[in-house]
N, C-alpha and C positions, 0 to 999 in steps of 0.2 A: 586293414582297418586300424590296427594299433599304430602303424607308421603315420597315418593321417592324423590320428589323435595327438601324437607327439609333435608333429609338424604344426598342428593348430595351437598347441600350448606354447611352442616356441614363438610363433608369430604373434600370439596374444601378448606374451611377455615383452617382446620387442616393441610392440606398439604402445604398451602401457608405460614403458620406461623411456622411450625415445623422446627427445626434446622437440615434439611437434608443436606447431603454433596453436592447435586447438586444445592443448592440455590445460591452459589457464582459463578458468571459467568462474563467473560470479553470478549468483542467483538472488534476486530480490522478490520476496512475497509482500503483498500489501493489500489492505482492506480499507473499508470506509469507516463510518461513524460507530464509536463504541462508548457506551456508558452502562452503569449497573444498577440504576435506581430510577424510579419515576419522578416526575416533577414534584419538588418540595417534599420528597420522601426522605426520611433518614435512612441512609444505606446500611446494609448489613455486611460484615466482612467476608463471609463465605457462603452467603445465600442470596437469592434474588426473590423479592417479595412482589410477585405479580401473578394473579390468578392462583394464589396459594404460594407456598414456599418451594423453591427449586434450588438444589445444591449447585454451586457455581461450576463444579466439575461436570455436571450434566449439561449445563448451558453451553459449555465450550467443547464438548466431546467431539463433535464433527469437525471442528476447526483444527484440532491438534495435529493431524497429519500434514497440514499445510504450513506449519511453523518450523519447517526443517531447512529453510533456505539460509544463505549466509547472513542476510539482513531481512528482518520481518517487521513491517511498518503498519501502524494503525493511526487513525485520527482520534484523539482523546477529546470526545465531545462532552466534557464535563469538568467541573472542579474536582480535584482529588484531595480530600481533606477529611479529618475526623471531626471537624467542628463546623457549625453553621456560621454564616457571616452575611447572609443576604438581607438587604433592606427592600424598600419599595423602588425597584428599578423600572417598573412599568412593563415587565416582561411576562408573557403568558406562561413560559416554561422556565423553570429554575432547576438545574441539575447539580447533584453532588454524588460522587462515588467514594467508597471506602478505599483507602490505600491498599488494603489486603487484596482487593479484587484485582488491582493492577499488578501486584506482586505475583498473583496466580498466573497472569498472562506472561510475565517475565519468566516464571519457572517453566512455562511451556515453550519458550523460545522467542517471544516478542521482544525485540531490542531496538525498535525505532518508533518514535512517538511525535506526531504532529500536535502541538499544544495550542496553536492559534486557531480559534473558531469563536463563534458568537455566544458560546456558553462558557468560555474561559473566565469571563468576569461576572458570572452569575452571583458570586458571593463577594463581589467588590474586590478591593485591593487585597484584603486578607485572604480571600480564596486564591487569587493569583500567586500570592506569596507562598501559601501552603502547597499549591501544586508544584511550583518551581522547586521549593525546598525538598519535596518528596522525590522528584526525579534526580535532583542533584545528589541526595543522600544515597539513593539506590545505585546510581552510577559509580559512586565512590566505594560502596561496600560490596558490590558484586565483582567477581573475578573476570567476567567477560565484558567486552566493550558494548556500549549502547550510544545512540544518538537521540537527542530530543531538542526541539527548537520551536520558536514562535512566541514564547513568553520569557521576559528577561528584564533585567535592570538597565535602564538607559539604552544605549546602543547595543547592548548585549542581546536585546530582543530581535535585532535584525541580523546578527552574525550567524553564520552557519555553524552547526555542531559538526565537528570533524572527529572521526575515529577510524581505526584500522581493523579490518576483519579478515583474518587469514592472509595478511599481506596486502590486502586491497584497501586503499584509503578512500573513504566516502565523506563528502560534504553534504549536509542535510539542512534545509531551512523550511520554514513554515510561515504562512500569512493568511489572514482572513479578511472578509469584507467588513465595512463599518465606517463610522464617522471619525474614529480615532479618539473618542472620548476616554477610553481606557488605555490609551497608548502609553508607552513607557516615558519616564522622565529620568533625569540624572539621579534623583533620589527616590524613585518609585518604580516598582515592578509594573510592567504593562504588556500589552499584546501588540504584535506586529500586524499592521493593517495593509492589506493588498490595495485597497482603494484610497489610501493616503499616498500621493505621489512620492513624497520624500521617504516614506517607509519602504515602498516597493523598490525605489531606486537604490536605497541602501542595501536591501536584500540582494538585488541583482549584482551590485558592485562587490558585495562580500563573496558571493558564489563565484563570480568571475575571477577574483583574486585568490580563491582558495586553491591550495596545492593538494589536489585530490585526483584519484583515478576516475572516480564517478561522482556526479553531482545530481542530487535529487531534491525536488521542491514540492511540498504539499501546499495546495491552494484551496481555501475554503470559500466557495463562491457559487452563486447561481440561484435562480428562482426555485423554491421548493416544489417538488412533485411535477416538475416540467422536464421532459426528457430531451427536448431540443436545447441547443446551445443558446445562451443569452446573447443579444446583440453586443458585439465587441469582445466576447469572451475568448474566441479563438486568437484574436490578435494579442490580447492581454497575456494569455497563457504562453503563446509562442515567443513573447519577449524573453522569457526565461531561457529558451533554447538559442535564440538568435543573438541575444546580448550577453548572456552569462555562460553559455556552453553547457546548459543543463541537459543531462541524459534522460531523465525520467521526471515527468510532471504528473502528480497524483491529485485529482480533484475530489472534493467532497462538498457537502451541505445540501444539495437538492433532495436527498433521501431516495433518489431513483438513479438508475445507471444511465450514463450518457455515452457519447461516441468515443471511439478509440482511434487514434491515428499514429503513424510511425514512419520514420525514414531509417531503415536498418543500416543503410550505407553510412549514414552520419551518426549512427549509434544513439538515436533519440526516439522517445515515444511519449504520447500524452493520453492519459485516461481522464476524460473530462469530468466524470463523476463516478465514484465507486458505489454510490448508494449506501444503505446501512449494512453493517456487518453483525454487530451484536448490540442493538440499540434498545435497551430495556425501556427507556423513556419515550420511545416512539410507538406509533399506532401499528396495528396488524396490517400487513400488506398482501397477505396470501390471496385475498379475494379480489385484489385489484386486477385490471386487465393485463394481458401478457405484455411484458416489457416494463411494467411498473410494479411488479409483484416480487422482486428479488433484489438482493444485493450481490456484489461481485467481489471475489477474491482474485487478484491479479498476480501474475508472476512474470518477471522480466529476466531473461537469460542473457547475460553479457559474456562476450568472448573477446579475449585479447588476441588481435590478429595484426601481425606486422607492426607491433609496437603501439597500437591504439585499440581502445575498447569499442566494440560495436554490439548490436543486438543480434543474437542468433535465433531467438524465438520469444514469443509472447504467449502467455497462457491466461485463459479466462475461465473461472470456476464459479458458476451461479450458486447462490444459496437462497433458500426460502426460510420462512419462519424466523427472520432476522430480528423480530421484536422480542424474542424470548430464548430460543434454542435453535440456532441455525442448522439446517440440514440440506444435503445435496439432493436435488430432484432426481427422479428416475431418468434414465438415459434419453427416453423419447421427449420428455419435457425439457430436459437440458438442451437437446438438439434444437427444439423450437425456440428456446430462449436465445441461444447463440445465433440462430438465423435472424431473429429480430434485431439483435445487437449489430450484426453485420449490415443489415439494411439501414439501421439508424446511423451507423458510421458513414455509410456511403452517402446518405442524404445530407449529413451534417458537414462533412469535410471534403467530399468528392472522391472520385475513383483513384486519383493519384496517391492520396495519403491515407485513405481509409484502410483499416486492418480488416482482413477477412479471416475469421477463425474457422477451422475445420473440426468436425467431430467424427467419432468412429462408431458410436453406439455401444461402446463397451461399458462395463460397470465403473462406478466412480468417474463418470464422464466429465470431460472439460473440453473447452475449445482451445485449439492450438494454431498459432500462426508461425510457421517455420521459414526462416529466411536463408540466405545464401550460406554455403559452406565456408569455412570448416565449422564443425560442431564439436562441442565438448561432450563428455559422457552423459551429463544430465540433460543436455539438449537432445542428444541422440535418444535417450530413454523416452523423452516426450514425443519426439518427432518421427522416429522410425515406424511406429505402428500406423502413422498417418501418411507416410511418404508414398508417393506414386512413381518414384524413380529409384533406380539402384544407386545406393550411396555407400561408399566404402565403410563408414563407421557402423552402418547397419548390418554389414555382412561379416563382422568379426566372428571367428569361431568361438563356440561356447567352451570355456575351459573346463567345464564340469562333464563334458561328454567324452 
């Protein structure tokens, strides 16, 4: 027995140090809409004022284990500022969050921020300037890299934000729907608009030209509370892949989850809508029908294989109570939710491209879609419990035995 233990240790050490193709891996976590105060409410720095007072640490407690990826992205569905600046914009909902709330998320590991959405200009130009200045200041003062995009001065609103995380360079851009009324000018900060052709073309050109290992685009678009894709949405989102070589498209705005599609061989995936993640300004959705009662946390596992990056796995983690303090449902409810998502993806994009997530019924359940080998260690940790075939990475000896 001792001989086999020593043999196992030697084999494990060899596999851990050998220059195998599957040893380089990059994981991206991403969620949907985030803000920290109700409409026209003055935000608090470390508490949430909704149905009483809730410490921000309690609101984010269940999300913390999922901000351990190399890159962790959210949609900033709010102005981030300590001062009011809204006038009569004719909007039903006006959002502002305190900068300290987003510093809290950064401290938890969130390091990617989509700034382009229909609430970025809730407090006019002043609000956009304050939001941009906040993220610029944090990026300069923090030791670790971050990316943020979608609000900028002039053409800077369209340019991808590029940073290197553990040796992997990522280009990230963001755009929203709208008429372009709050678009950027040469002397004014503004928002990048997906539905303004010149804006979207500039974004795609910038991503195409970016010298990056991975390219990610956050798109804010779609009819609210509708789980089906909007007419033309798929073609619009796929432009990012076909014209700019984007690896991951992350959708937001409908406040419900939409279909997921992927082509792992080409290293690309689209999550058409993540729904809400921590949306204090939104309504309670727990009592809505199955499929409209949750928000999604996604994970994309990228593997460098023969010199190019591809997707080794995708993960889907449903959360409920996303209007106040997100929680993971029990395994049975999660399994039903994932099954609904699978059926929705099949109906939306067809069998060839729809992602099918598998569940196991274990605690802290999530859905996993595991693609062709080779797998990195984090992909293996996700996929081995769900695998229905013998895979070498899943059979490595336990060095502690």
